[in-house]
C-alpha positions as CSV (number, residue, x, y, z in Angstrom):
1,M,12.3,184.9,156.9
2,D,12.6,184.7,160.5
3,Y,15.7,182.7,160.9
4,L,19.2,182.7,159.3
5,F,22.1,180.1,160.3
6,I,25.6,181.4,159.6
7,G,28.9,180.0,159.7
8,V,32.3,181.9,161.4
9,E,35.6,180.1,161.0
10,T,37.6,183.2,162.1
11,L,38.1,186.8,163.1
12,D,41.2,187.2,160.4
13,P,40.9,184.8,157.3
14,Q,44.3,185.6,156.4
15,S,45.5,184.2,159.5
16,V,44.4,180.7,158.3
17,G,45.9,181.4,154.8
18,G,42.3,183.0,153.6
19,I,39.2,181.6,152.8
20,S,37.4,181.4,149.5
21,K,34.3,183.0,150.8
22,D,36.4,186.3,151.8
23,V,35.7,187.8,148.5
24,K,35.7,191.3,149.4
25,H,38.9,191.5,151.6
26,G,39.8,194.7,150.6
27,S,36.6,196.6,151.4
28,E,36.1,196.3,155.1
29,T,37.5,193.5,157.6
30,W,36.0,190.1,157.9
31,L,35.0,191.2,161.7
32,K,33.0,194.4,160.6
33,R,31.5,192.5,157.7
34,T,30.1,190.0,160.2
35,E,29.1,192.6,162.6
36,N,27.4,194.5,159.8
37,T,25.6,191.4,158.9
38,I,24.2,190.6,162.3
39,E,23.2,194.4,162.7
40,L,21.2,194.0,159.8
41,L,19.3,190.8,160.4
42,L,18.7,192.4,163.7
43,S,17.1,195.7,162.1
44,L,15.2,193.2,160.0
45,E,14.2,191.3,163.2
46,I,15.7,187.9,161.7
47,Q,17.0,185.6,164.5
48,C,20.6,184.4,163.6
49,G,22.2,181.1,164.5
50,I,25.8,180.7,164.1
51,S,28.0,177.5,163.7
52,L,32.0,178.2,164.8
53,L,34.5,176.1,163.1
54,F,38.0,175.5,164.5
55,G,41.2,173.7,162.9
56,L,41.8,175.1,160.1
57,G,45.5,176.8,161.4
58,E,44.2,179.2,163.6
59,S,46.1,180.0,166.7
60,H,44.2,178.9,170.4
61,D,44.4,182.6,171.2
62,S,42.5,183.3,167.7
63,R,39.6,180.6,168.8
64,I,39.4,182.3,172.1
65,R,39.3,185.9,170.9
66,L,36.4,184.4,168.3
67,L,34.5,183.1,171.4
68,N,35.0,186.3,173.1
69,Q,33.6,188.2,170.2
70,V,30.5,185.9,169.9
71,R,30.1,186.8,173.3
72,H,30.3,190.4,173.1
73,W,28.2,190.4,170.0
74,R,25.4,188.4,172.4
75,K,25.7,191.1,174.8
76,I,25.1,194.1,172.5
77,Y,22.6,192.4,169.6
78,K,21.4,189.4,171.7
79,S,22.7,187.4,168.5
80,P,23.6,185.5,167.1
81,H,22.9,182.3,168.9
82,P,25.6,179.7,169.1
83,I,24.2,176.7,167.6
84,A,27.0,174.2,166.5
85,F,30.8,174.0,167.2
86,N,32.8,171.9,164.8
87,W,36.8,170.9,164.2
88,A,37.8,171.0,160.9
89,V,38.1,167.3,159.8
90,Q,39.5,165.8,156.4
91,H,37.2,163.8,154.2
92,P,38.0,161.3,151.6
93,L,37.0,163.6,148.9
94,R,37.4,160.6,146.6
95,G,40.9,160.5,146.7
96,N,41.6,164.1,146.8
97,D,43.0,164.3,150.3
98,G,45.5,166.3,150.4
99,K,47.8,163.4,150.3
100,T,47.1,162.6,153.9
101,C,46.7,158.7,152.5
102,Y,44.1,158.2,155.6
103,R,42.5,155.5,155.7
104,Y,39.4,156.1,157.6
105,T,39.3,152.8,159.5
106,E,40.0,153.9,163.2
107,W,37.4,155.7,165.3
108,G,38.6,159.6,165.3
109,L,38.4,160.2,169.1
110,P,40.8,157.7,170.6
111,S,39.6,158.0,174.0
112,S,36.8,158.9,176.4
113,S,38.7,162.3,177.3
114,W,38.6,163.3,173.5
115,L,35.1,162.3,173.6
116,E,34.0,164.4,176.6
117,A,36.1,167.3,175.4
118,F,34.1,166.9,171.9
119,R,30.9,166.2,173.5
120,D,29.0,169.3,172.1
121,F,30.9,169.5,168.8
122,G,29.0,168.3,165.9
123,E,32.0,166.9,164.0
124,A,35.3,166.6,165.3
125,S,38.6,164.3,164.8
126,V,42.0,163.7,166.7
127,L,43.0,161.3,164.2
128,Y,41.9,162.9,160.9
129,P,42.7,166.6,160.6
130,I,42.5,168.3,157.4
131,A,45.4,168.1,155.3
132,G,48.4,170.1,156.4
133,Q,47.0,170.8,159.8
134,K,48.2,169.5,163.0
135,P,45.8,167.6,165.3
136,P,44.2,169.5,168.1
137,V,45.4,169.8,171.6
138,L,42.9,168.1,174.3
139,E,43.7,170.9,176.6
140,E,42.9,173.6,174.2
141,V,39.8,171.4,173.1
142,Q,38.8,171.5,176.7
143,E,39.2,175.2,177.3
144,I,36.9,175.8,174.5
145,A,34.4,173.2,175.5
146,E,34.3,175.1,179.0
147,F,34.0,178.5,177.6
148,C,30.9,177.1,175.4
149,R,29.4,175.5,178.4
150,C,30.1,178.1,181.2
151,P,27.0,180.4,182.3
152,G,28.3,183.6,180.8
153,S,28.5,181.8,176.9
154,D,25.0,181.9,176.5
155,R,24.7,178.6,175.0
156,Y,20.9,178.8,173.1
157,S,18.9,176.2,172.0
158,P,17.7,176.5,168.5
159,P,14.2,177.4,167.3
160,R,11.9,174.4,167.3
161,L,11.7,174.6,163.8
162,V,15.6,174.1,163.1
163,R,15.6,171.6,166.0
164,L,13.1,169.4,164.1
165,S,14.7,170.0,160.9
166,L,17.9,168.8,162.7
167,L,15.8,165.6,163.9
168,L,14.8,164.8,160.4
169,L,18.3,165.1,159.2
170,L,19.5,162.7,161.6
171,N,16.7,159.9,161.1
């Protein structure tokens, strides 16, 4: 193996009510365990891509701290490589939608301003936030998008093999 793709939602799972994959929350912080993983991958000479998920109830300040942390890791470890940004979206789930009763008949982004703000996101919606969460705020999304596009963010193009597999999935 020479490449691993990971997803990170928050630096503090308790701030969003916890996440089910945080099974060892008593041992070390989520941040430290993530950093340990990046260090292990580096020691094994395995490249690491990262997907960031927002919109789970975290504060905007928490999102910016997460982006700064990824930037910090990139400076120290030259990894992980930011590949995907997503905003949590409610899916129909066979009627189990947290009582949102969405009909999913409208396009999830209501204007060109939103389309531009979410241009580099893989998945995002203004109209269909996950159950119990508020919709995103345009100015906050624009700040995240700018952070991800600016030269210091080290936006990374995934290895050819990953790009190829993504293309195959999309076609």
